[in-house]
C-alpha positions as CSV (number, residue, x, y, z in Angstrom):
1,M,118.0,99.9,219.6
2,P,121.4,98.2,221.2
3,K,123.5,100.4,222.8
4,T,126.9,101.6,221.3
5,P,129.5,99.8,224.5
6,P,131.2,102.4,226.2
7,P,135.0,102.9,224.5
8,A,138.1,101.6,226.8
9,T,139.8,103.0,229.4
10,G,142.5,100.9,230.2
11,R,145.5,102.5,231.3
12,K,148.9,102.0,229.9
13,P,150.8,99.0,230.8
14,R,153.7,99.0,233.4
15,E,156.0,97.4,230.4
16,G,154.6,98.4,226.8
17,R,157.6,95.8,224.7
18,V,155.8,93.1,226.3
19,R,154.0,92.3,223.0
20,A,153.6,88.0,223.1
21,V,149.5,86.9,223.7
22,I,149.2,83.5,225.4
23,D,145.5,83.6,224.8
24,A,144.7,79.7,226.5
25,V,146.6,77.0,228.6
26,L,144.9,73.8,228.3
27,P,144.0,71.6,230.0
28,S,142.7,73.7,232.5
29,V,139.3,73.7,234.9
30,D,137.3,76.5,235.4
31,G,140.6,78.7,234.3
32,G,142.8,76.7,236.6
33,R,140.6,77.1,239.6
34,F,140.9,73.4,240.1
35,P,143.9,70.9,239.1
36,V,143.4,68.7,236.3
37,K,143.8,64.6,237.7
38,R,146.7,62.1,235.5
39,V,148.4,59.4,237.5
40,C,152.4,59.5,238.2
41,G,154.1,58.3,235.3
42,D,151.7,59.8,232.4
43,T,152.7,62.7,230.4
44,L,150.9,65.8,230.5
45,E,149.8,67.4,227.0
46,V,150.2,70.5,227.3
47,Q,148.3,73.2,224.3
48,A,149.2,77.3,224.6
49,N,147.2,79.4,221.9
50,C,150.2,82.2,221.3
51,F,151.2,84.8,218.8
52,T,152.2,88.2,218.8
53,D,151.6,91.2,216.5
54,G,153.4,91.1,212.8
55,H,155.7,88.4,211.6
56,D,158.2,88.0,214.7
57,V,159.3,84.9,215.8
58,L,158.3,83.8,219.1
59,R,159.8,81.2,221.9
60,V,157.5,79.4,223.5
61,M,158.5,77.3,226.7
62,L,156.0,75.0,229.1
63,Q,157.6,75.4,232.8
64,W,156.5,72.5,235.5
65,R,157.7,72.3,239.1
66,A,156.5,70.3,242.1
67,E,154.2,72.2,244.6
68,G,156.1,73.9,246.9
69,D,159.3,73.3,245.5
70,T,160.0,77.2,243.9
71,T,163.6,76.3,243.5
72,T,163.7,73.6,240.9
73,V,161.5,74.7,237.7
74,H,161.8,72.8,234.9
75,E,161.3,74.1,231.4
76,V,160.5,72.2,228.2
77,E,160.8,74.1,224.8
78,M,157.2,73.4,223.0
79,L,156.7,73.5,219.5
80,H,154.7,75.4,216.9
81,D,151.5,74.0,215.5
82,V,148.7,75.0,213.0
83,N,146.6,78.1,213.8
84,D,148.9,79.4,216.8
85,E,148.9,76.2,218.9
86,W,151.6,75.2,220.9
87,H,152.3,71.7,222.6
88,A,154.8,69.8,224.4
89,G,154.2,68.0,227.6
90,F,156.0,66.7,231.1
91,T,156.2,63.4,232.7
92,L,154.8,63.4,235.6
93,P,157.6,62.1,238.5
94,D,156.1,60.4,240.9
95,V,152.7,60.7,243.6
96,G,151.7,64.6,244.5
97,R,150.8,67.6,242.9
98,Y,152.7,69.8,240.5
99,C,151.6,73.4,239.5
100,Y,152.9,74.3,235.2
101,T,152.8,77.4,233.3
102,V,153.7,79.0,229.7
103,V,156.4,81.7,229.2
104,A,156.3,83.3,226.3
105,W,158.5,86.3,224.4
106,V,159.3,87.7,220.8
107,D,162.2,85.8,219.7
108,H,164.7,88.5,217.9
109,F,167.4,86.5,216.7
110,E,165.1,83.4,215.5
111,S,162.9,86.1,213.5
112,W,166.7,87.7,212.3
113,R,167.0,84.7,211.0
114,R,164.4,84.2,209.7
115,E,164.0,86.9,207.2
116,L,168.2,86.5,206.4
117,Q,166.9,82.9,205.0
118,R,164.5,85.4,202.5
119,R,167.0,87.5,201.4
120,V,168.9,87.3,198.0
121,D,170.2,90.8,197.3
122,P,174.0,90.4,198.3
123,A,173.8,94.1,199.9
124,D,170.8,93.3,201.6
125,I,172.4,90.1,203.4
126,R,175.3,92.4,204.1
127,I,173.2,94.4,206.2
128,A,171.4,92.0,207.8
129,A,174.7,90.3,209.3
130,L,175.8,93.4,211.3
131,V,172.5,93.6,212.6
132,G,172.7,89.9,213.3
133,A,176.7,90.9,214.8
134,D,174.7,93.3,216.9
135,L,172.2,90.7,218.3
136,L,174.9,88.3,219.2
137,D,176.3,91.2,220.8
138,A,173.9,92.0,223.0
139,T,173.5,88.2,224.0
140,C,177.3,88.3,224.8
141,P,176.4,89.0,228.9
142,R,173.9,86.6,229.1
143,A,176.4,83.7,228.2
144,K,178.5,81.7,230.1
145,G,181.7,80.2,229.8
146,D,183.0,79.0,226.6
147,D,179.8,80.0,225.8
148,R,180.3,83.5,225.9
149,K,183.7,83.4,223.8
150,A,182.2,81.0,220.8
151,V,179.5,83.9,220.3
152,K,181.5,86.9,220.6
153,D,183.4,85.2,218.0
154,W,180.5,84.7,215.8
155,A,179.4,88.2,215.9
156,A,183.4,89.5,214.9
157,R,183.4,87.1,211.8
158,L,180.1,88.3,210.8
159,R,181.5,92.0,210.8
160,Q,184.6,90.3,208.8
161,Q,182.9,88.7,206.5
162,A,180.5,91.2,205.8
163,E,183.8,92.9,204.6
164,T,183.9,90.6,201.7
165,D,181.8,90.2,198.5
166,D,181.0,86.5,199.3
167,A,177.4,86.7,200.2
168,E,176.6,83.6,200.3
169,A,179.2,82.7,202.1
170,L,178.4,85.4,204.7
171,K,174.9,83.6,204.7
172,A,175.8,80.3,205.6
173,L,177.9,82.0,208.5
174,A,175.3,83.5,209.6
175,L,172.7,80.8,209.2
176,D,175.2,78.0,210.7
177,D,172.6,75.7,212.9
178,R,175.8,74.9,215.3
179,L,175.9,78.2,216.2
180,A,172.3,79.2,216.1
181,T,172.2,76.5,218.9
182,L,174.4,78.2,220.8
183,A,172.9,81.5,220.6
184,R,169.1,79.6,221.7
185,R,170.4,79.2,225.0
186,Y,170.6,82.6,225.7
187,P,167.8,84.4,224.8
188,D,166.1,87.5,225.8
189,R,163.7,87.3,228.1
190,R,163.3,90.5,229.3
191,W,159.8,91.1,227.8
192,C,158.4,87.6,228.0
193,T,154.7,86.9,228.6
194,R,153.6,84.6,231.7
195,Y,150.5,83.2,231.7
196,E,148.3,83.6,235.2
197,P,147.0,82.1,237.0
198,E,149.8,79.0,237.5
199,L,148.1,75.8,236.8
200,S,148.1,72.3,238.4
201,V,147.8,68.9,238.0
202,I,147.5,65.9,240.6
203,A,149.6,63.0,240.1
204,D,147.8,59.7,241.4
205,R,149.0,56.1,242.0
206,E,147.2,53.9,239.2
207,R,144.8,52.7,241.6
208,A,142.9,55.8,241.3
209,R,143.0,55.5,237.0
210,F,142.0,51.5,237.5
211,S,140.4,49.4,240.3
212,T,138.3,46.6,241.2
213,W,136.2,47.3,244.5
214,Y,133.7,44.4,245.9
215,E,131.7,45.6,248.7
216,L,130.5,43.0,251.8
217,F,129.4,43.4,255.0
218,P,132.1,42.0,257.5
219,R,129.2,40.9,260.0
220,S,127.8,38.7,257.0
221,T,131.1,36.8,256.9
222,S,130.3,34.1,259.9
223,P,130.8,30.4,258.9
224,E,128.1,29.7,260.9
225,A,124.2,30.7,260.3
226,G,122.9,33.4,262.6
227,R,126.7,34.2,264.1
228,H,127.8,38.1,264.2
229,G,130.6,37.8,261.8
230,T,134.7,39.4,262.8
231,F,137.6,40.9,261.3
232,K,138.9,36.8,262.0
233,D,136.2,35.8,259.8
234,V,136.6,38.3,256.4
235,Q,140.2,37.5,256.4
236,A,139.3,34.1,256.1
237,R,137.0,34.5,253.5
238,L,140.2,36.8,251.9
239,P,141.5,34.7,249.5
240,Y,137.6,34.0,248.1
241,V,137.9,37.5,247.3
242,A,141.1,37.2,245.6
243,R,140.4,34.8,243.8
244,L,137.5,36.8,241.9
245,G,140.0,39.5,241.2
246,F,139.3,42.0,243.1
247,D,142.2,45.0,244.4
248,V,140.0,47.2,246.7
249,L,137.7,45.5,249.8
250,Y,135.3,47.7,251.1
251,F,133.6,48.0,254.4
252,P,130.0,50.0,255.5
253,P,131.4,51.3,258.7
254,I,132.5,49.5,261.2
255,H,131.9,51.7,264.2
256,P,129.4,51.0,267.2
257,I,126.1,51.2,265.7
258,G,123.6,53.1,267.9
259,R,121.0,51.9,270.0
260,D,118.8,54.9,270.4
261,K,115.7,54.5,267.5
262,R,117.8,51.9,266.2
263,K,116.1,50.2,262.8
264,G,114.5,46.6,262.6
265,K,115.1,44.2,259.6
266,N,114.1,45.4,256.3
267,N,113.7,49.3,257.9
268,A,111.2,49.3,260.1
269,L,111.6,51.5,262.6
270,V,111.3,49.9,265.7
271,A,113.9,47.3,266.5
272,Q,113.3,43.7,267.4
273,A,115.2,42.1,270.2
274,G,118.1,41.0,268.6
275,D,118.7,43.6,265.9
276,V,121.9,44.2,264.8
277,G,121.0,47.9,262.9
278,S,122.2,50.1,260.4
279,P,126.3,50.3,260.3
280,W,125.9,54.1,259.0
281,A,123.7,54.8,262.9
282,I,127.1,55.6,263.8
283,G,127.9,55.4,267.4
284,A,127.1,53.9,270.8
285,A,128.1,54.1,274.3
286,E,131.7,51.9,272.8
287,G,132.5,55.2,271.1
288,G,131.6,56.6,267.6
289,H,133.8,57.1,264.4
290,K,136.8,56.6,265.8
291,S,136.2,53.0,267.4
292,I,135.3,49.8,266.3
293,L,132.2,48.0,266.8
294,P,133.4,45.2,269.5
295,E,131.4,42.2,267.9
296,L,133.9,42.3,264.8
297,G,137.1,42.5,267.3
298,T,139.8,44.9,268.3
299,P,141.9,47.2,266.3
300,E,144.8,44.8,266.5
301,D,142.5,42.1,264.5
302,F,141.5,45.1,262.1
303,R,145.1,46.3,261.7
304,A,145.6,41.9,261.3
305,L,143.0,42.2,258.3
306,V,144.9,45.3,257.0
307,A,148.5,43.7,256.5
308,A,146.5,40.1,255.4
309,A,144.8,42.1,252.2
310,R,147.8,43.8,251.5
311,E,150.0,40.8,250.9
312,L,147.1,39.5,248.4
313,G,147.4,42.1,246.5
314,M,144.2,44.5,248.0
315,E,143.7,47.1,250.1
316,V,140.7,47.7,252.6
317,A,138.8,50.8,251.9
318,M,136.7,52.0,254.6
319,D,133.2,54.1,254.7
320,I,133.2,57.4,256.0
321,A,130.0,58.5,256.7
322,Y,130.0,62.0,258.8
323,Q,126.8,61.7,260.7
324,C,126.0,60.2,263.8
325,A,123.1,57.7,265.8
326,P,121.0,59.5,268.4
327,D,123.9,58.0,271.4
328,H,127.1,59.3,269.4
329,P,128.9,61.1,272.0
330,Y,129.3,63.7,270.1
331,V,125.7,64.7,270.9
332,K,126.6,65.0,274.4
333,E,129.8,66.6,273.9
334,H,129.8,68.5,271.2
335,P,125.9,70.3,270.8
336,P,126.8,72.9,268.8
337,W,127.5,70.8,265.8
338,F,123.9,69.9,265.5
339,R,121.0,71.4,264.6
340,W,118.3,71.7,268.0
341,R,114.4,71.9,267.3
342,P,112.8,74.3,269.0
343,D,111.1,71.2,271.3
344,G,114.8,70.5,272.3
345,T,115.2,67.1,270.1
346,V,118.0,67.3,267.8
347,Q,116.7,67.4,264.1
348,Y,117.7,64.3,262.0
349,A,117.9,63.3,258.9
350,E,114.5,63.6,256.3
351,N,114.5,63.5,252.9
352,P,110.7,64.0,252.8
353,P,108.7,61.5,252.9
354,K,111.5,59.6,253.9
355,K,112.9,60.1,257.8
356,Y,116.0,58.5,259.5
357,Q,115.2,59.3,263.0
358,D,118.0,56.9,263.3
359,I,121.1,59.7,261.6
360,Y,122.1,63.1,262.6
361,P,123.6,65.0,260.3
362,F,126.0,67.3,261.4
363,N,125.5,71.2,261.2
364,F,128.1,72.7,259.1
365,E,127.2,76.3,259.8
366,S,127.4,75.7,263.8
367,D,129.4,78.3,265.6
368,D,131.8,75.9,266.7
369,W,132.5,74.7,262.3
370,S,136.5,74.9,262.4
371,G,136.2,72.8,265.3
372,L,133.7,70.9,263.7
373,W,136.3,70.6,260.9
374,D,139.4,69.3,262.7
375,E,137.6,66.4,264.2
376,L,135.9,65.0,261.3
377,K,139.6,65.7,259.7
378,S,140.9,63.7,262.6
379,V,138.5,61.1,261.3
380,L,141.0,60.6,258.3
381,D,144.2,61.0,260.1
382,H,143.5,58.3,262.6
383,W,141.7,55.4,259.6
384,I,145.6,56.1,257.5
385,G,147.1,55.8,260.5
386,E,145.9,52.2,260.8
387,G,146.7,51.5,257.2
388,V,144.0,52.2,255.7
389,R,144.8,54.5,251.9
390,V,141.3,54.5,250.5
391,F,138.1,56.2,251.5
392,R,134.5,55.3,250.3
393,V,132.4,58.6,251.3
394,D,129.1,58.3,252.2
395,N,126.8,61.2,250.9
396,P,129.6,63.8,250.4
397,H,127.2,66.0,248.3
398,T,125.6,66.7,251.9
399,K,128.9,68.4,253.5
400,S,129.9,71.4,253.4
401,F,132.0,71.8,249.9
402,A,134.8,74.1,251.5
403,F,135.2,71.5,254.5
404,W,135.5,68.8,251.6
405,E,138.4,71.4,249.5
406,W,140.0,71.7,253.0
407,A,139.9,68.5,254.5
408,I,141.1,66.5,251.3
409,A,143.8,68.7,250.0
410,E,145.6,68.1,254.1
411,I,145.2,65.0,253.5
412,K,146.7,65.0,249.9
413,R,149.5,67.3,251.3
414,E,150.5,64.4,254.2
415,H,149.5,61.3,252.2
416,P,149.3,62.2,248.8
417,D,148.2,58.3,248.3
418,V,145.0,58.4,249.8
419,I,142.5,57.9,247.2
420,F,138.8,59.4,248.2
421,L,135.4,57.5,246.3
422,A,132.9,60.0,246.4
423,E,129.2,58.4,246.8
424,A,127.0,60.8,245.7
425,F,123.9,59.8,242.9
426,T,123.2,63.7,242.8
427,R,122.7,66.3,240.2
428,P,125.2,66.1,237.4
429,K,127.1,69.9,238.6
430,V,127.4,68.5,242.3
431,M,129.1,65.8,241.3
432,H,131.1,67.0,239.1
433,R,131.7,69.8,242.0
434,L,132.7,67.7,244.3
435,A,135.3,66.1,241.7
436,K,136.7,69.2,241.3
437,L,137.6,69.6,244.9
438,G,139.6,66.7,244.9
439,Y,137.6,63.6,245.0
440,T,139.7,61.0,243.5
441,Q,137.1,59.1,241.9
442,S,133.4,59.3,242.0
443,Y,130.0,57.2,241.2
444,T,128.0,57.7,238.4
445,Y,124.6,57.0,236.5
446,F,125.8,53.5,235.3
447,T,122.9,51.6,237.0
448,W,120.2,53.6,235.5
449,R,121.9,53.7,232.1
450,N,120.6,50.6,230.6
451,T,119.0,51.4,226.4
452,K,121.9,50.8,223.9
453,Q,121.3,54.9,223.3
454,E,121.3,55.9,226.9
455,L,125.0,53.8,227.6
456,I,126.3,55.8,224.5
457,E,125.6,59.4,225.3
458,Y,127.0,58.5,228.9
459,F,130.1,57.0,228.6
460,T,130.8,59.4,225.7
461,E,130.5,62.3,227.7
462,L,132.5,60.5,230.4
463,A,135.3,59.3,228.1
464,Q,135.3,62.5,225.8
465,G,133.5,65.4,227.6
466,P,135.8,68.0,229.3
467,G,134.8,66.5,232.7
468,R,137.4,63.6,231.9
469,E,140.3,65.9,233.4
470,Y,139.0,65.9,236.8
471,F,135.9,63.4,237.1
472,R,137.4,59.7,237.2
473,P,133.6,57.4,236.9
474,N,133.6,54.0,239.2
475,V,130.4,52.4,237.5
476,W,128.6,49.8,240.1
477,P,125.8,47.8,238.6
478,N,124.5,47.4,242.5
479,T,124.9,48.7,246.1
480,P,123.3,47.9,248.9
481,D,120.9,50.6,248.6
482,I,120.3,50.1,244.9
483,L,119.1,46.9,243.4
484,H,117.7,48.4,240.0
485,E,114.8,47.2,238.7
486,V,116.6,45.4,235.5
487,L,118.3,43.1,238.1
488,Q,114.8,42.3,239.9
489,S,114.2,39.7,237.2
490,G,116.9,37.6,238.3
491,Q,118.0,36.7,234.9
492,R,121.4,35.3,235.2
493,S,122.0,36.9,231.6
494,T,121.4,40.5,232.7
495,F,124.0,40.2,235.6
496,M,126.5,38.9,232.9
497,A,126.1,41.1,230.5
498,R,125.7,44.3,233.7
499,I,129.1,43.3,234.6
500,V,130.9,43.3,231.8
501,L,129.5,46.3,230.9
502,A,131.0,47.6,234.1
503,A,134.0,46.2,233.8
504,T,134.7,47.0,230.4
505,L,133.2,50.2,229.7
506,S,135.0,51.9,232.9
507,A,138.3,51.1,233.9
508,N,137.2,51.2,238.0
509,Y,134.0,49.4,238.6
510,G,133.0,47.6,241.6
511,I,130.1,45.4,242.9
512,Y,128.3,44.4,246.1
513,G,128.6,40.9,246.7
514,P,127.9,38.5,247.6
515,A,124.8,39.5,246.7
516,Y,125.7,40.1,242.8
517,E,127.7,36.8,242.1
518,L,124.5,35.2,243.7
519,M,122.0,37.0,242.1
520,E,120.1,38.2,244.7
521,H,117.4,40.3,243.0
522,L,114.0,40.0,245.4
523,P,113.0,43.5,246.5
524,R,111.4,45.3,249.5
525,E,108.1,45.8,247.7
526,H,107.7,46.5,244.2
527,G,108.9,49.6,242.5
528,S,111.2,49.9,245.3
529,E,115.2,49.4,244.9
530,E,116.1,48.3,248.4
531,Y,116.7,44.7,248.6
532,L,114.7,42.6,250.9
533,H,116.0,41.6,253.8
534,S,118.9,44.1,253.4
535,E,122.1,44.0,254.6
536,K,122.2,47.1,255.8
537,Y,119.6,45.8,258.7
538,Q,120.3,42.2,259.3
539,L,123.2,39.4,259.6
540,R,122.8,37.7,256.2
541,H,124.8,34.1,255.4
542,W,125.6,33.6,252.2
543,D,126.3,30.0,250.4
544,L,129.7,30.9,248.6
545,D,130.0,27.5,246.8
546,R,126.4,27.9,245.4
547,P,127.0,25.9,242.0
548,D,125.0,28.7,239.7
549,S,127.3,31.4,241.7
550,L,128.6,33.8,238.8
551,G,131.9,33.9,240.5
552,T,133.8,31.8,238.2
553,F,133.0,34.1,235.6
554,I,133.6,37.3,237.7
555,A,137.1,35.8,238.0
556,R,137.5,35.6,234.4
557,L,136.4,39.4,233.5
558,N,138.7,40.6,236.4
559,S,141.4,38.6,234.9
560,I,141.0,39.7,231.3
561,R,141.1,43.2,233.0
562,R,144.5,42.6,234.7
563,E,145.9,41.6,231.6
564,N,145.1,43.9,228.9
565,R,146.1,47.7,229.8
566,A,143.3,48.7,226.9
567,L,140.7,48.3,229.8
568,Q,142.9,50.0,232.6
569,S,141.9,53.2,231.6
570,D,138.5,55.2,230.3
571,W,139.7,57.7,227.3
572,S,140.4,55.6,224.4
573,L,136.8,54.4,224.7
574,R,135.1,54.2,221.2
575,F,131.6,52.9,220.2
576,L,131.2,51.0,216.9
577,P,127.9,51.1,214.8
578,T,125.9,48.0,214.6
579,D,122.4,47.4,212.7
580,N,121.0,45.9,215.9
581,E,119.6,48.5,218.6
582,Q,119.8,45.2,221.1
583,L,123.8,44.7,220.4
584,I,126.1,47.5,222.1
585,A,129.7,47.1,220.2
586,Y,133.0,49.5,221.9
587,A,136.7,49.4,221.8
588,K,139.7,50.1,223.7
589,R,143.0,51.2,222.6
590,A,146.2,51.2,225.0
591,Q,148.7,54.1,223.8
592,D,151.8,52.5,225.1
593,V,151.8,48.9,224.3
594,D,149.7,46.4,221.2
595,N,146.7,45.9,223.1
596,V,143.3,46.3,221.7
597,V,139.8,45.0,222.9
598,L,136.6,45.1,221.4
599,T,133.5,44.4,223.6
600,V,129.9,43.2,222.2
601,V,127.2,42.9,224.8
602,N,123.4,41.4,224.3
603,L,121.4,43.9,226.0
604,D,118.3,41.5,225.2
605,P,118.7,39.0,228.4
606,H,115.4,36.9,226.5
607,H,116.5,36.3,223.1
608,T,119.9,35.4,220.4
609,Q,120.6,38.6,218.8
610,S,122.7,39.4,215.7
611,G,123.8,41.4,213.8
612,W,126.1,44.1,211.6
613,V,129.9,45.5,213.5
614,E,131.5,48.3,211.7
615,V,135.0,48.4,213.2
616,D,137.4,51.6,212.2
617,L,140.3,50.2,211.4
618,S,142.2,53.0,211.1
619,E,141.6,53.9,214.6
620,L,142.6,49.9,216.0
621,G,145.7,50.0,213.8
622,L,144.2,47.8,211.3
623,D,145.0,47.2,207.8
624,E,142.2,47.5,205.2
625,D,143.3,44.7,203.2
626,K,144.1,42.0,205.5
627,P,142.4,39.8,207.9
628,Y,142.5,39.5,211.7
629,Q,141.7,37.6,214.5
630,M,139.2,38.1,216.9
631,H,140.2,35.9,220.5
632,D,137.0,35.8,222.4
633,L,138.6,36.0,225.6
634,L,135.7,35.0,227.9
635,S,135.0,31.7,225.9
636,G,138.1,31.3,224.4
637,Q,137.1,31.3,220.7
638,R,138.9,32.9,217.7
639,F,137.1,34.0,215.0
640,V,139.1,35.8,211.7
641,W,137.5,39.1,210.8
642,N,137.7,40.7,207.2
643,G,137.6,44.4,206.5
644,R,135.1,46.9,208.1
645,R,131.7,45.2,208.6
646,N,131.7,41.8,210.7
647,F,129.0,39.3,211.8
648,V,128.2,38.3,215.5
649,M,125.4,36.3,217.2
650,L,124.9,36.3,220.7
651,D,122.9,33.9,222.7
652,P,122.4,35.9,226.1
653,Q,121.8,31.5,227.9
654,R,125.2,30.7,226.7
655,S,127.0,34.1,226.7
656,P,125.6,37.3,226.5
657,A,129.3,39.1,225.4
658,H,132.3,38.9,223.4
659,V,135.0,40.5,224.9
660,F,137.6,40.4,221.9
661,R,141.4,40.9,222.7
662,V,142.1,42.1,218.8
663,R,145.5,40.1,216.9
664,R,147.2,41.9,214.4
665,H,148.7,39.6,212.6
666,L,146.6,36.3,211.5
667,R,147.9,32.8,212.8
668,S,147.9,30.0,210.5
669,E,145.4,26.8,211.0
670,K,148.0,25.4,212.7
671,D,148.4,28.0,215.8
672,F,144.7,27.2,216.5
673,D,143.9,25.5,219.4
674,Y,141.6,23.1,217.9
675,F,144.4,22.0,215.4
676,E,146.6,20.5,218.1
């Protein structure tokens, strides 16, 4: 038998006349434990579930302020919707963190007006008018200046009019909208309810929501095969990256590389003479995380590169990898920051059966954890001082969550424009926790989502699930660590299809190049996702002028992204039904401009696929009975579609995708290019 719950043993509240209930305020992440995320200029739409006992009228206000400013609190009146839902919003004026909450109270003046509107008996109207006069008398002390006199005069006129027999004139005076507006300025808020805890929102800059990343190894940018590349070589490469349409240029670690236990080519355990080692094995006699590998150049060269990239509309993103090579200065200077084994050696990184003898992880349970935290934050401070505002963080899920929450908050408080990308290919809840802790963007499972159903389920979750309030996806079809088996076929159509999916499904995406545009596809061995002759362990020389390069295609795709607001955010993504499992179709629509992009991709790299796409016309703002034009922004072709079902055919050997701009108003035949 179920047990009877014990009786409630609550105490009397300090003020029992508080009657308004605020049941929930949305958006909220974990009850306000973490902030939601938006971009400055966005309107944060807030919903509150508010009600009271009986039939009295509520007034509900949305309050917001900049974090740290307790003197300037803004208020927005919330509007009532169905089922006790109230709605309002406020525009985030600048980059930074803001706090918001909701207050509500029973408004006796508005309750009086609503009841009076329904009264018809003259005697009831006269009594109600006198009640209203008393309410106005109570309002007078709160009113200011001329308003106080107006409220007092209104109360007097109500009493005077109540002495007459003209009930209709009395009712009209009592319900005068102009005077009611005056009284609303000075409500009785003595017994208001305030929602706790106060919620918060981070307003990032636009690049947090829309960015296009290109990763390269600076040491492989030399125009001469076999020579170590430099920052000056990278600077000469900038126009190429800009032509491809990327706005974030991301480098693997640029620090001195350890010599002790250095890895050789193809991850060989023993390095040969001349092997350059892995950039992620950070630290040597020349310095550590605040130093630059001498072969790359000087700090002045780096600053010149950052400035040159900025002039081309790009930002340099740095890799932050909190780990050390065995000969990193930290190992000798701060031995408590590492785990020591009984044999007197430091515990290197392991993920059995994999061993990373060239990498020592930090011990976040060190007795000197506070000193470790301060030093790691100072690494970020150093590179911010060198002009960097975008960081890709290596394996953040293997470091202390408490550290990230503190460090990111401290950095964002001082530099709210800084962007952090979490490279955490790990369990979903861990990835989401990192996003909640402050990471601006997050890597995703896109690389391993290849079938139609996998893509639909995953990107519907990203665009429409509750995690979208704080988790901003950044999708990559390849990385230096990941050459997925779908790319190992080397099919040009597969490389094209995957980058179209990345660039149109997500507002943030990136590629590791030049490996991607040159369709590098050979794995180190069968079943491996590691590249053969991986740049992680050796210099590479890339022929950027190869005639089969995807560079022109990628440049066109990125241009389409820049020119269409629909592709610059994620939440509007909607998948469209097709009758062919090899065809995936979806649309995005910009909120503030007339811009709709509809993409269809052939997931079969070998064969032409055709089928019917079903368009939700109302969702895309199209008329049911009018034809509309579909302009393929990749090929320049234009098609006339009618109604909800339309036919598509895609030959992957020509182009595996359509990226359509929907033209609502059909042009005449004279407007088509082929009539000129």
